[in-house]
DRENDO-1510 file (C-alpha; in Angstrom, 1 decimal, always signed):
<recs>
REC; n; res; u; v; w
REC; 1; MET; +120.8; +70.5; -10.3 .
REC; 2; MET; +123.3; +68.0; -9.1 .
REC; 3; LYS; +124.0; +69.4; -6.5 .
REC; 4; ARG; +119.9; +69.9; -5.5 .
REC; 5; SER; +119.8; +66.1; -6.3 .
REC; 6; LEU; +122.6; +65.2; -3.5 .
REC; 7; LEU; +120.9; +67.5; -1.0 .
REC; 8; ILE; +117.3; +65.8; -1.6 .
REC; 9; SER; +118.8; +62.4; -1.9 .
REC; 10; LEU; +120.8; +63.2; +1.9 .
REC; 11; GLY; +117.7; +65.2; +3.1 .
REC; 12; ILE; +115.8; +61.8; +2.6 .
REC; 13; ALA; +118.2; +59.1; +3.9 .
REC; 14; PHE; +118.5; +61.2; +6.9 .
REC; 15; LEU; +114.9; +61.0; +7.4 .
REC; 16; ILE; +115.0; +57.9; +7.1 .
REC; 17; ASN; +117.7; +57.1; +9.3 .
REC; 18; SER; +115.9; +59.1; +11.9 .
REC; 19; LEU; +113.0; +57.0; +11.5 .
REC; 20; LEU; +114.2; +54.1; +11.8 .
REC; 21; ALA; +116.4; +55.1; +14.9 .
REC; 22; ASP; +113.4; +56.0; +16.6 .
REC; 23; LEU; +111.7; +52.9; +15.4 .
REC; 24; ASN; +111.8; +49.4; +17.5 .
REC; 25; ILE; +110.8; +46.2; +16.2 .
REC; 26; SER; +110.6; +43.1; +18.9 .
REC; 27; GLY; +108.3; +39.9; +18.5 .
REC; 28; VAL; +108.0; +36.3; +20.9 .
REC; 29; ASN; +107.2; +33.0; +18.7 .
REC; 30; GLU; +106.3; +30.4; +20.4 .
REC; 31; PHE; +106.2; +26.4; +19.0 .
REC; 32; LYS; +104.3; +23.7; +20.7 .
REC; 33; PHE; +104.3; +19.7; +20.2 .
REC; 34; ILE; +102.3; +17.5; +21.7 .
REC; 35; HIS; +102.3; +13.9; +21.2 .
REC; 36; SER; +99.2; +12.8; +23.4 .
REC; 37; ASN; +97.9; +9.1; +24.2 .
REC; 38; ARG; +94.0; +9.7; +23.7 .
REC; 39; ILE; +92.7; +6.1; +24.4 .
REC; 40; LEU; +92.0; +4.9; +20.8 .
REC; 41; GLU; +95.7; +6.0; +19.2 .
REC; 42; TYR; +98.5; +8.2; +19.6 .
REC; 43; ARG; +97.8; +11.7; +18.6 .
REC; 44; SER; +100.1; +14.7; +17.5 .
REC; 45; TYR; +99.5; +18.6; +17.9 .
REC; 46; PHE; +101.6; +21.6; +16.4 .
REC; 47; SER; +100.8; +25.1; +17.5 .
REC; 48; ASP; +102.9; +28.4; +16.6 .
REC; 49; LYS; +102.2; +31.8; +18.1 .
REC; 50; MET; +104.0; +34.5; +16.3 .
REC; 51; GLN; +103.7; +37.8; +18.5 .
REC; 52; LEU; +104.9; +41.1; +16.5 .
REC; 53; GLN; +105.1; +44.4; +17.9 .
REC; 54; ALA; +106.5; +48.2; +16.8 .
REC; 55; GLN; +107.2; +50.9; +18.8 .
REC; 56; PHE; +108.3; +54.5; +17.5 .
REC; 57; ASN; +107.6; +57.7; +19.3 .
REC; 58; ASN; +104.2; +56.9; +21.1 .
REC; 59; PHE; +102.5; +55.1; +18.6 .
REC; 60; ARG; +102.8; +50.8; +19.0 .
REC; 61; ALA; +100.9; +48.3; +16.4 .
REC; 62; TYR; +100.8; +45.0; +17.7 .
REC; 63; ILE; +99.8; +41.8; +15.5 .
REC; 64; LYS; +99.2; +38.0; +17.0 .
REC; 65; TYR; +98.7; +35.2; +14.5 .
REC; 66; ASP; +97.7; +31.4; +16.0 .
REC; 67; PHE; +98.5; +27.9; +13.8 .
REC; 68; TYR; +96.8; +24.7; +15.7 .
REC; 69; ARG; +97.2; +21.2; +13.6 .
REC; 70; PRO; +94.8; +20.8; +15.1 .
REC; 71; HIS; +93.5; +22.5; +18.1 .
REC; 72; PHE; +93.9; +20.3; +21.2 .
REC; 73; ASN; +91.2; +20.4; +23.6 .
REC; 74; LYS; +92.8; +19.7; +26.8 .
REC; 75; PHE; +89.0; +19.2; +28.2 .
REC; 76; ALA; +87.3; +16.6; +26.4 .
REC; 77; LEU; +87.1; +13.6; +29.0 .
REC; 78; ILE; +88.2; +10.0; +27.1 .
REC; 79; ASN; +87.8; +7.4; +29.0 .
REC; 80; ASP; +87.2; +3.3; +28.5 .
REC; 81; ASN; +83.7; +3.8; +29.2 .
REC; 82; MET; +82.9; +5.8; +26.4 .
REC; 83; SER; +81.4; +4.3; +23.2 .
REC; 84; ASN; +84.2; +4.6; +20.0 .
REC; 85; SER; +81.4; +6.9; +18.2 .
REC; 86; THR; +81.0; +9.2; +21.0 .
REC; 87; ILE; +85.2; +9.7; +21.4 .
REC; 88; GLU; +85.2; +9.3; +17.2 .
REC; 89; THR; +82.9; +12.5; +18.0 .
REC; 90; LEU; +85.2; +14.1; +20.3 .
REC; 91; LEU; +88.1; +13.9; +18.0 .
REC; 92; ALA; +86.6; +14.7; +15.0 .
REC; 93; SER; +86.0; +18.1; +16.8 .
REC; 94; GLU; +89.8; +19.1; +16.7 .
REC; 95; LYS; +90.4; +20.3; +13.8 .
REC; 96; ASN; +93.1; +23.1; +11.9 .
REC; 97; GLU; +92.3; +26.7; +12.2 .
REC; 98; ASN; +94.6; +29.4; +11.7 .
REC; 99; TYR; +93.8; +33.3; +12.5 .
REC; 100; PHE; +94.8; +36.3; +13.9 .
REC; 101; ASP; +94.1; +36.1; +17.4 .
REC; 102; ASP; +95.3; +40.0; +18.8 .
REC; 103; TYR; +95.6; +42.9; +17.0 .
REC; 104; TYR; +96.0; +46.6; +17.8 .
REC; 105; LEU; +97.0; +50.1; +16.6 .
REC; 106; GLN; +97.7; +51.9; +20.4 .
REC; 107; TYR; +98.9; +56.2; +21.0 .
REC; 108; GLU; +100.0; +56.6; +24.4 .
REC; 109; SER; +101.2; +60.3; +26.0 .
REC; 110; ASP; +101.0; +61.8; +29.8 .
REC; 111; TYR; +97.5; +62.4; +29.6 .
REC; 112; TRP; +96.2; +60.2; +27.0 .
REC; 113; PHE; +95.9; +56.6; +25.9 .
REC; 114; VAL; +93.8; +55.9; +23.1 .
REC; 115; GLN; +93.5; +51.7; +21.6 .
REC; 116; ALA; +91.7; +50.8; +18.5 .
REC; 117; GLY; +91.5; +46.6; +17.2 .
REC; 118; LYS; +91.0; +43.4; +19.6 .
REC; 119; TYR; +92.1; +44.4; +23.3 .
REC; 120; GLU; +91.3; +43.9; +26.7 .
REC; 121; ALA; +89.2; +46.0; +28.5 .
REC; 122; VAL; +88.3; +46.2; +32.8 .
REC; 123; ILE; +87.0; +48.4; +35.2 .
REC; 124; GLY; +87.9; +48.0; +39.0 .
REC; 125; SER; +88.0; +45.1; +40.1 .
REC; 126; GLY; +86.8; +43.3; +36.9 .
REC; 127; MET; +83.5; +42.8; +39.0 .
REC; 128; VAL; +80.9; +44.7; +36.3 .
REC; 129; LEU; +83.6; +44.6; +33.2 .
REC; 130; HIS; +86.4; +42.4; +32.6 .
REC; 131; ASN; +86.7; +41.2; +29.1 .
REC; 132; PHE; +89.7; +39.1; +28.7 .
REC; 133; TYR; +91.2; +36.0; +26.8 .
REC; 134; ASP; +91.5; +33.3; +29.3 .
REC; 135; VAL; +94.6; +31.3; +28.7 .
REC; 136; ASP; +94.1; +28.4; +31.3 .
REC; 137; PHE; +90.5; +28.0; +30.1 .
REC; 138; GLU; +90.7; +28.9; +26.6 .
REC; 139; LEU; +87.6; +31.1; +26.7 .
REC; 140; ASP; +87.8; +34.9; +24.6 .
REC; 141; SER; +85.7; +37.9; +25.8 .
REC; 142; ARG; +88.3; +40.4; +24.4 .
REC; 143; LEU; +86.5; +43.3; +22.4 .
REC; 144; ILE; +86.9; +44.4; +19.2 .
REC; 145; GLY; +86.8; +47.9; +18.7 .
REC; 146; GLY; +88.3; +51.4; +20.3 .
REC; 147; TYR; +89.3; +52.7; +23.8 .
REC; 148; LEU; +90.1; +56.0; +24.7 .
REC; 149; ASN; +91.3; +56.9; +28.6 .
REC; 150; PRO; +92.2; +60.7; +29.3 .
REC; 151; VAL; +93.8; +61.0; +32.2 .
REC; 152; PHE; +94.7; +64.3; +34.4 .
REC; 153; ASP; +95.7; +65.5; +37.4 .
REC; 154; LYS; +92.0; +65.1; +39.5 .
REC; 155; TRP; +90.1; +62.6; +37.1 .
REC; 156; GLN; +90.4; +60.1; +34.6 .
REC; 157; LEU; +87.6; +58.6; +32.1 .
REC; 158; GLN; +87.3; +55.4; +30.4 .
REC; 159; LEU; +85.1; +54.8; +27.2 .
REC; 160; PHE; +85.2; +51.3; +26.1 .
REC; 161; GLY; +83.3; +50.0; +22.8 .
REC; 162; GLY; +83.0; +47.5; +20.6 .
REC; 163; LEU; +82.0; +43.7; +19.4 .
REC; 164; LEU; +82.2; +40.5; +21.3 .
REC; 165; GLU; +82.1; +37.7; +19.2 .
REC; 166; SER; +79.4; +35.3; +21.2 .
REC; 167; ASP; +79.6; +32.4; +22.9 .
REC; 168; ASP; +76.3; +30.5; +21.4 .
REC; 169; PRO; +77.6; +27.7; +19.8 .
REC; 170; MET; +74.5; +28.3; +17.2 .
REC; 171; LEU; +75.8; +31.9; +16.4 .
REC; 172; GLN; +79.5; +31.2; +14.9 .
REC; 173; ASP; +81.3; +34.5; +14.0 .
REC; 174; LYS; +78.5; +36.3; +15.0 .
REC; 175; PHE; +78.9; +39.5; +17.7 .
REC; 176; ASP; +77.3; +41.1; +20.5 .
REC; 177; GLN; +77.7; +44.6; +21.1 .
REC; 178; LEU; +79.3; +46.5; +24.3 .
REC; 179; GLY; +79.5; +50.2; +25.0 .
REC; 180; ALA; +81.2; +51.4; +28.8 .
REC; 181; ILE; +82.0; +54.6; +30.2 .
REC; 182; ASP; +83.5; +54.7; +33.7 .
REC; 183; LEU; +84.4; +57.7; +35.2 .
REC; 184; ASP; +87.2; +58.2; +38.3 .
REC; 185; LEU; +87.4; +61.5; +40.6 .
REC; 186; ASN; +90.2; +62.1; +42.8 .
REC; 187; LEU; +89.1; +64.5; +45.1 .
REC; 188; ILE; +91.4; +64.9; +48.2 .
REC; 189; ASP; +94.6; +62.5; +48.6 .
REC; 190; ASN; +94.5; +59.0; +48.3 .
REC; 191; LEU; +90.5; +58.9; +48.3 .
REC; 192; THR; +89.2; +58.2; +44.5 .
REC; 193; PHE; +85.3; +57.9; +43.6 .
REC; 194; GLY; +83.8; +56.7; +40.8 .
REC; 195; GLY; +81.3; +55.8; +38.5 .
REC; 196; SER; +80.2; +53.5; +35.6 .
REC; 197; PHE; +77.6; +52.5; +32.9 .
REC; 198; ILE; +77.8; +49.5; +30.5 .
REC; 199; LEU; +75.0; +48.4; +27.9 .
REC; 200; HIS; +75.4; +45.0; +26.7 .
REC; 201; LYS; +73.5; +43.9; +23.8 .
REC; 202; GLU; +73.6; +40.2; +23.6 .
REC; 203; LEU; +72.7; +38.5; +20.3 .
REC; 204; ILE; +70.0; +36.2; +20.8 .
REC; 205; ASN; +69.3; +34.5; +17.1 .
REC; 206; THR; +70.7; +35.0; +13.5 .
REC; 207; SER; +67.9; +37.4; +13.1 .
REC; 208; GLU; +70.2; +40.0; +14.5 .
REC; 209; GLU; +67.7; +40.2; +18.0 .
REC; 210; TYR; +69.6; +41.6; +20.5 .
REC; 211; LYS; +68.8; +41.3; +24.6 .
REC; 212; ASN; +69.9; +44.3; +26.2 .
REC; 213; ARG; +71.9; +44.7; +30.0 .
REC; 214; TYR; +72.4; +47.5; +31.8 .
REC; 215; VAL; +75.0; +47.7; +34.6 .
REC; 216; PHE; +75.2; +50.9; +37.0 .
REC; 217; ALA; +77.9; +50.8; +39.3 .
REC; 218; GLY; +80.2; +53.0; +41.7 .
REC; 219; LYS; +83.0; +52.6; +43.6 .
REC; 220; ILE; +85.2; +54.0; +46.3 .
REC; 221; ASN; +89.3; +53.7; +47.2 .
REC; 222; TYR; +90.9; +55.2; +49.8 .
REC; 223; TYR; +94.7; +54.4; +50.4 .
REC; 224; SER; +96.8; +55.5; +53.6 .
REC; 225; SER; +99.7; +54.3; +55.1 .
REC; 226; ILE; +97.6; +52.4; +58.6 .
REC; 227; PHE; +94.5; +51.2; +55.9 .
REC; 228; ASP; +93.4; +50.7; +52.7 .
REC; 229; PHE; +89.9; +50.6; +51.6 .
REC; 230; ASN; +88.2; +50.2; +48.6 .
REC; 231; THR; +84.1; +48.8; +47.6 .
REC; 232; GLU; +82.4; +48.7; +44.4 .
REC; 233; ILE; +78.6; +48.5; +44.5 .
REC; 234; ALA; +76.3; +47.6; +40.8 .
REC; 235; THR; +73.0; +47.4; +39.8 .
REC; 236; SER; +71.9; +45.5; +36.5 .
REC; 237; ASP; +68.4; +45.3; +34.4 .
REC; 238; ASP; +68.2; +43.4; +31.8 .
REC; 239; TYR; +65.3; +42.8; +28.9 .
REC; 240; ASN; +62.9; +40.6; +31.5 .
REC; 241; ASN; +62.8; +43.2; +33.7 .
REC; 242; VAL; +65.4; +41.1; +36.3 .
REC; 243; GLN; +66.8; +42.8; +38.7 .
REC; 244; GLY; +70.8; +42.0; +39.9 .
REC; 245; SER; +73.0; +43.5; +42.4 .
REC; 246; ALA; +76.2; +43.0; +43.2 .
REC; 247; ILE; +78.5; +44.1; +46.1 .
REC; 248; PHE; +82.4; +43.7; +46.4 .
REC; 249; THR; +84.1; +45.1; +49.4 .
REC; 250; ASN; +87.9; +45.4; +50.9 .
REC; 251; LEU; +89.5; +46.7; +54.0 .
REC; 252; THR; +93.3; +45.8; +54.7 .
REC; 253; THR; +94.8; +47.4; +58.2 .
REC; 254; TYR; +98.8; +47.5; +58.5 .
REC; 255; LEU; +99.3; +47.3; +62.2 .
REC; 256; GLY; +102.7; +47.1; +62.9 .
REC; 257; LYS; +104.3; +43.6; +62.3 .
REC; 258; PHE; +100.6; +42.4; +61.7 .
REC; 259; THR; +98.2; +42.9; +58.5 .
REC; 260; LEU; +94.7; +42.2; +58.8 .
REC; 261; ALA; +92.4; +41.9; +55.7 .
REC; 262; GLY; +88.8; +41.5; +55.5 .
REC; 263; THR; +86.4; +41.2; +52.4 .
REC; 264; TYR; +82.7; +41.0; +51.7 .
REC; 265; LYS; +81.1; +40.2; +48.7 .
REC; 266; LYS; +76.9; +39.6; +48.1 .
REC; 267; TYR; +76.2; +38.8; +44.3 .
REC; 268; ARG; +72.5; +38.0; +43.2 .
REC; 269; ASN; +71.2; +37.9; +39.5 .
REC; 270; PHE; +75.0; +39.2; +38.0 .
REC; 271; ASN; +76.7; +36.7; +37.0 .
REC; 272; VAL; +77.8; +36.9; +33.2 .
REC; 273; ARG; +80.4; +36.8; +30.8 .
REC; 274; ILE; +81.7; +40.2; +31.1 .
REC; 275; SER; +81.9; +40.0; +34.2 .
REC; 276; ASP; +84.1; +38.3; +36.7 .
REC; 277; LEU; +83.2; +38.0; +40.4 .
REC; 278; PRO; +85.6; +37.8; +43.1 .
REC; 279; MET; +85.1; +34.7; +45.0 .
REC; 280; VAL; +86.4; +35.9; +48.2 .
REC; 281; ASN; +87.9; +32.8; +49.2 .
REC; 282; HIS; +91.8; +31.2; +49.2 .
REC; 283; ALA; +90.8; +28.3; +46.9 .
REC; 284; GLY; +89.4; +30.4; +44.5 .
REC; 285; GLN; +85.8; +28.5; +44.1 .
REC; 286; GLN; +82.7; +29.2; +43.8 .
REC; 287; LEU; +80.2; +27.7; +46.6 .
REC; 288; GLU; +79.3; +24.2; +44.6 .
REC; 289; HIS; +80.9; +23.6; +41.1 .
REC; 290; SER; +77.5; +23.1; +39.8 .
REC; 291; TRP; +76.6; +26.4; +41.5 .
REC; 292; ASP; +76.3; +29.7; +39.5 .
REC; 293; PRO; +78.5; +32.5; +42.2 .
REC; 294; GLY; +76.8; +35.1; +41.0 .
REC; 295; LYS; +72.9; +33.6; +40.9 .
REC; 296; ASP; +73.2; +33.5; +44.6 .
REC; 297; GLU; +75.7; +34.2; +46.9 .
REC; 298; GLU; +77.4; +36.1; +49.7 .
REC; 299; GLY; +80.5; +35.7; +51.5 .
REC; 300; LEU; +82.8; +36.9; +54.1 .
REC; 301; MET; +86.7; +36.0; +54.2 .
REC; 302; SER; +89.3; +37.3; +56.9 .
REC; 303; GLU; +93.5; +36.9; +56.9 .
REC; 304; ILE; +96.1; +37.5; +59.2 .
REC; 305; ARG; +99.4; +38.2; +58.2 .
REC; 306; PHE; +101.9; +38.0; +61.2 .
REC; 307; LEU; +105.9; +39.3; +59.9 .
REC; 308; PRO; +107.6; +39.0; +63.3 .
REC; 309; ASP; +110.9; +39.5; +61.6 .
REC; 310; TYR; +112.2; +38.7; +58.2 .
REC; 311; ASP; +112.8; +35.3; +58.9 .
REC; 312; ASN; +109.3; +34.3; +59.5 .
REC; 313; GLU; +105.7; +34.7; +58.1 .
REC; 314; PHE; +102.3; +33.5; +59.5 .
REC; 315; ILE; +99.1; +33.5; +57.2 .
REC; 316; ILE; +95.5; +32.1; +58.8 .
REC; 317; ASN; +92.9; +33.0; +56.2 .
REC; 318; TYR; +89.7; +32.1; +56.2 .
REC; 319; ALA; +86.5; +32.4; +54.3 .
REC; 320; GLU; +82.6; +31.4; +54.4 .
REC; 321; GLY; +79.6; +31.4; +51.6 .
REC; 322; TRP; +76.2; +30.6; +51.5 .
REC; 323; SER; +73.3; +31.3; +49.6 .
REC; 324; SER; +70.1; +33.2; +50.5 .
REC; 325; ASN; +68.6; +29.8; +51.9 .
REC; 326; TYR; +71.5; +28.2; +53.3 .
REC; 327; ASN; +71.2; +25.0; +51.0 .
REC; 328; VAL; +74.7; +25.7; +49.6 .
REC; 329; ARG; +77.6; +26.6; +51.4 .
REC; 330; LEU; +81.3; +26.9; +51.6 .
REC; 331; SER; +84.0; +27.2; +54.5 .
REC; 332; ASN; +87.7; +27.4; +53.2 .
REC; 333; LEU; +90.5; +27.6; +55.6 .
REC; 334; TYR; +94.5; +28.4; +54.9 .
REC; 335; THR; +97.4; +28.4; +57.0 .
REC; 336; GLU; +100.8; +28.5; +56.6 .
REC; 337; PHE; +104.2; +29.3; +58.1 .
REC; 338; LYS; +107.4; +29.6; +56.5 .
REC; 339; HIS; +110.8; +30.2; +58.4 .
REC; 340; ASN; +114.2; +31.4; +56.2 .
REC; 341; PHE; +117.0; +29.5; +57.7 .
REC; 342; GLU; +120.5; +30.6; +56.7 .
REC; 343; ASP; +121.0; +29.0; +53.5 .
REC; 344; TRP; +117.5; +26.7; +53.4 .
REC; 345; SER; +113.7; +27.9; +53.8 .
REC; 346; LEU; +110.7; +25.9; +55.3 .
REC; 347; LYS; +107.1; +25.9; +54.5 .
REC; 348; THR; +104.2; +24.2; +55.6 .
REC; 349; GLU; +100.6; +24.4; +54.4 .
REC; 350; PHE; +97.5; +23.1; +55.7 .
REC; 351; GLU; +94.1; +23.9; +53.4 .
REC; 352; THR; +90.7; +22.3; +54.1 .
REC; 353; LEU; +88.1; +23.1; +51.8 .
REC; 354; GLU; +84.0; +21.6; +52.1 .
REC; 355; GLN; +81.4; +22.7; +49.8 .
REC; 356; LEU; +77.2; +21.5; +50.4 .
REC; 357; ASN; +74.2; +21.6; +48.1 .
REC; 358; LYS; +71.3; +20.8; +48.9 .
REC; 359; GLU; +69.4; +22.8; +46.1 .
REC; 360; ASP; +69.6; +20.8; +43.5 .
REC; 361; SER; +72.5; +18.1; +43.2 .
REC; 362; LYS; +72.6; +16.8; +46.5 .
REC; 363; HIS; +76.0; +17.3; +46.8 .
REC; 364; TRP; +78.8; +17.4; +50.0 .
REC; 365; TYR; +82.4; +17.5; +49.1 .
REC; 366; LYS; +85.2; +18.2; +51.4 .
REC; 367; GLU; +89.4; +18.0; +50.8 .
REC; 368; ILE; +92.0; +18.4; +53.2 .
REC; 369; THR; +95.6; +19.2; +51.9 .
REC; 370; PRO; +98.0; +19.8; +53.6 .
REC; 371; ALA; +101.9; +20.3; +52.4 .
REC; 372; ILE; +105.8; +20.8; +53.2 .
REC; 373; THR; +107.7; +22.5; +50.6 .
REC; 374; LEU; +111.6; +22.7; +51.5 .
REC; 375; ASP; +113.9; +25.5; +49.2 .
REC; 376; PHE; +117.2; +25.0; +49.6 .
REC; 377; LEU; +121.5; +25.1; +47.8 .
REC; 378; ILE; +123.3; +22.1; +46.3 .
REC; 379; TYR; +126.5; +23.9; +45.8 .
REC; 380; ASN; +125.2; +27.4; +44.7 .
REC; 381; ASN; +122.3; +25.3; +42.8 .
REC; 382; PRO; +118.5; +26.0; +43.9 .
REC; 383; VAL; +116.8; +22.5; +45.1 .
REC; 384; LEU; +112.8; +22.7; +45.9 .
REC; 385; ILE; +111.0; +19.8; +47.3 .
REC; 386; LYS; +107.6; +19.9; +47.6 .
REC; 387; THR; +105.4; +17.0; +49.4 .
REC; 388; GLU; +101.7; +17.2; +49.9 .
REC; 389; TYR; +99.2; +14.8; +51.0 .
REC; 390; GLN; +95.3; +15.5; +50.1 .
REC; 391; TYR; +92.5; +13.9; +51.2 .
REC; 392; LYS; +88.6; +13.9; +49.5 .
REC; 393; LYS; +85.6; +12.5; +50.4 .
REC; 394; GLU; +82.2; +12.7; +48.6 .
REC; 395; ASP; +78.4; +12.2; +49.2 .
REC; 396; ASN; +76.4; +12.4; +46.0 .
REC; 397; PHE; +73.6; +10.4; +43.9 .
REC; 398; ALA; +75.9; +7.8; +43.6 .
REC; 399; GLY; +77.1; +7.1; +47.5 .
REC; 400; VAL; +79.7; +8.0; +49.9 .
REC; 401; GLN; +83.5; +7.6; +48.6 .
REC; 402; SER; +86.8; +8.7; +50.3 .
REC; 403; HIS; +90.4; +8.4; +49.0 .
REC; 404; TYR; +93.7; +9.6; +49.2 .
REC; 405; GLU; +95.9; +11.8; +46.9 .
REC; 406; PRO; +100.0; +12.2; +48.6 .
REC; 407; ARG; +101.8; +14.0; +45.9 .
REC; 408; PHE; +105.5; +14.8; +45.1 .
REC; 409; GLN; +107.7; +17.5; +43.6 .
REC; 410; SER; +111.1; +18.2; +43.2 .
REC; 411; ASP; +112.7; +21.0; +41.2 .
REC; 412; LEU; +116.6; +21.4; +40.5 .
REC; 413; ALA; +118.3; +24.0; +38.7 .
REC; 414; TYR; +121.9; +24.5; +36.8 .
REC; 415; ARG; +122.8; +27.2; +35.0 .
REC; 416; ASP; +120.7; +27.5; +32.0 .
REC; 417; ILE; +119.0; +24.3; +33.0 .
REC; 418; SER; +116.5; +23.4; +34.7 .
REC; 419; LEU; +114.7; +19.7; +35.5 .
REC; 420; SER; +111.5; +18.9; +37.4 .
REC; 421; PHE; +110.1; +15.8; +38.4 .
REC; 422; THR; +106.5; +15.1; +39.8 .
REC; 423; LEU; +104.8; +11.7; +41.0 .
REC; 424; GLU; +101.8; +11.6; +42.2 .
REC; 425; SER; +99.2; +8.5; +42.9 .
REC; 426; GLN; +95.6; +7.2; +44.6 .
REC; 427; ILE; +95.2; +5.5; +47.7 .
REC; 428; GLY; +91.3; +4.4; +47.1 .
REC; 429; GLU; +88.3; +4.6; +45.1 .
REC; 430; SER; +86.6; +7.9; +44.0 .
REC; 431; LEU; +82.9; +9.0; +42.5 .
REC; 432; ALA; +84.5; +11.2; +40.1 .
REC; 433; THR; +84.7; +10.9; +36.8 .
REC; 434; GLU; +88.2; +12.9; +36.2 .
REC; 435; ASP; +90.1; +10.8; +39.3 .
REC; 436; GLY; +91.8; +7.4; +38.5 .
REC; 437; ASP; +91.8; +4.4; +40.2 .
REC; 438; ASN; +92.6; +2.7; +43.5 .
REC; 439; GLY; +96.8; +2.4; +43.8 .
REC; 440; GLU; +96.8; +4.4; +39.7 .
REC; 441; PHE; +100.2; +6.4; +39.3 .
REC; 442; TRP; +101.2; +9.9; +37.5 .
REC; 443; ILE; +105.1; +10.0; +36.9 .
REC; 444; GLY; +106.3; +12.9; +34.9 .
REC; 445; GLY; +109.5; +14.8; +34.1 .
REC; 446; GLU; +110.2; +18.0; +32.6 .
REC; 447; PHE; +113.5; +19.5; +31.1 .
REC; 448; ALA; +113.9; +23.1; +30.5 .
REC; 449; VAL; +117.4; +24.9; +29.3 .
REC; 450; GLU; +118.2; +28.4; +27.4 .
REC; 451; VAL; +120.0; +27.5; +24.6 .
REC; 452; PHE; +120.1; +31.2; +23.3 .
REC; 453; THR; +120.1; +34.4; +25.3 .
REC; 454; ASN; +116.8; +34.4; +23.4 .
REC; 455; THR; +115.6; +30.7; +23.0 .
REC; 456; ASP; +114.3; +28.1; +25.8 .
REC; 457; ILE; +113.0; +25.2; +25.4 .
REC; 458; ARG; +110.6; +23.0; +27.3 .
REC; 459; ILE; +110.1; +19.2; +26.9 .
REC; 460; PHE; +107.7; +17.2; +29.4 .
REC; 461; TYR; +107.0; +13.6; +29.2 .
REC; 462; GLY; +105.1; +11.4; +31.2 .
REC; 463; LYS; +101.5; +11.2; +32.7 .
REC; 464; GLU; +99.7; +14.2; +34.6 .
REC; 465; LYS; +96.3; +13.3; +36.8 .
REC; 466; GLY; +93.3; +15.4; +35.4 .
REC; 467; GLY; +91.0; +17.2; +37.3 .
REC; 468; ILE; +88.8; +19.9; +38.5 .
REC; 469; VAL; +90.2; +23.3; +37.8 .
REC; 470; CYS; +88.4; +27.0; +38.6 .
REC; 471; ARG; +89.2; +29.9; +38.3 .
REC; 472; ASN; +86.8; +33.0; +39.8 .
REC; 473; GLY; +83.6; +30.9; +39.4 .
REC; 474; ILE; +84.3; +28.8; +36.7 .
REC; 475; CYS; +85.2; +25.1; +37.3 .
REC; 476; LYS; +86.3; +22.6; +34.8 .
REC; 477; ASN; +87.2; +19.2; +34.4 .
REC; 478; GLN; +90.7; +19.2; +33.2 .
REC; 479; ALA; +91.6; +15.3; +30.9 .
REC; 480; GLU; +94.3; +13.3; +32.0 .
REC; 481; PHE; +97.7; +14.4; +30.0 .
REC; 482; GLU; +100.3; +11.3; +29.0 .
REC; 483; GLY; +102.3; +11.5; +26.2 .
REC; 484; LEU; +105.2; +14.3; +25.4 .
REC; 485; ARG; +104.9; +18.1; +25.1 .
REC; 486; ALA; +107.2; +20.5; +23.9 .
REC; 487; ARG; +107.8; +24.0; +23.7 .
REC; 488; ILE; +110.2; +26.3; +21.9 .
REC; 489; THR; +110.1; +29.6; +22.8 .
REC; 490; THR; +111.9; +32.7; +21.0 .
REC; 491; SER; +112.1; +36.3; +21.4 .
REC; 492; PHE; +113.2; +38.7; +18.9 .
</recs>
């Protein structure tokens, strides 16, 4: 009996040891502290984000927990022109929050990928479906449900299904429903055909009524040593019988030291929350800030990249976009030259952006941005210096105004320490509320150090200029920041 008990105990110990040997647990914790001047008073904000991941053979479990005290709204434009009651209302909307931000169980093998929980979903370029969390804009369109992806030699299938939290402020803690299927067939080498179907059931009231939107899409991808080609075409129909369409095509050709690229887009009544439409210009902007990019937009972008040798690089990128009646238009030119010397490099950039809206807002905007970047070593320590001298001109209902925004940035790294300094000013008045006053300065410095092999500390103090930031058709006025921002990141 004693021998059998001993054998059982040894067997259990061996099994636990074997399981633990195959079990890998890792994680990341990010603590952030913000001490900000919000016009009325100095405000303090805390956040802590903990990520844990357990890997056992082909299985993975992941969880992320977020805590905010209170949640800082970086897009709240608070200025001296606002009434005290308006400012108090904005500040009161910032409240303590804590929740499980991300979680899933996953199985992955050579031919199968299965995921259940809260996850991101994407088909192709994201034109027809891209559910994800946008950190910069704090927008969340991730799905809560399941994902199945079998992959074989000649085909692969993607099945998405789940709930999508409503973005209607009147429907907090309520959910849309989404289901999607995507099939890719690799009939011959380097050539893939695909088709997709998406059903988005959008919640419209608290009575659990939904409006349905159907999307049908097809895509072709071809890759070779001479050129790459991919195109996506989609149509949509909703409960109001509004017909939508979208086309996105890209062709890249390799001719020795030259790389030529051309991209085309055409969107009609197509932009919705589950889509992430490519903007097809270097600036990544829609035709005009107040213009819905999926409503009515067409455009072309071309690029020439020339690498005569390992030390030189030339880039010319030009794009134009327009609405069907040409009342809303965009043009964007970007050029770059980079030369690598023996122990330093020089990069020059020049970009112009012009936007016109005669349809509703009667707005014209232009910016010109030349920039120079130097990258070199001082006693084997990397140093970067970048200067730009941006010019902005705007014409709207309030009048015509122009101004300059010179900017200087310097980065220095020494062993495990890095320092960054930025200086920006405004010369001239501006009509935009997010801009500053004539002669105003924004000065800031950041210090970063790796205190342990797994812990980094990053501290910023100073003043950062706000302004319009854009990402794939979404633009927001980011508030000016002044104060202290500290972050401690630990991985284990």
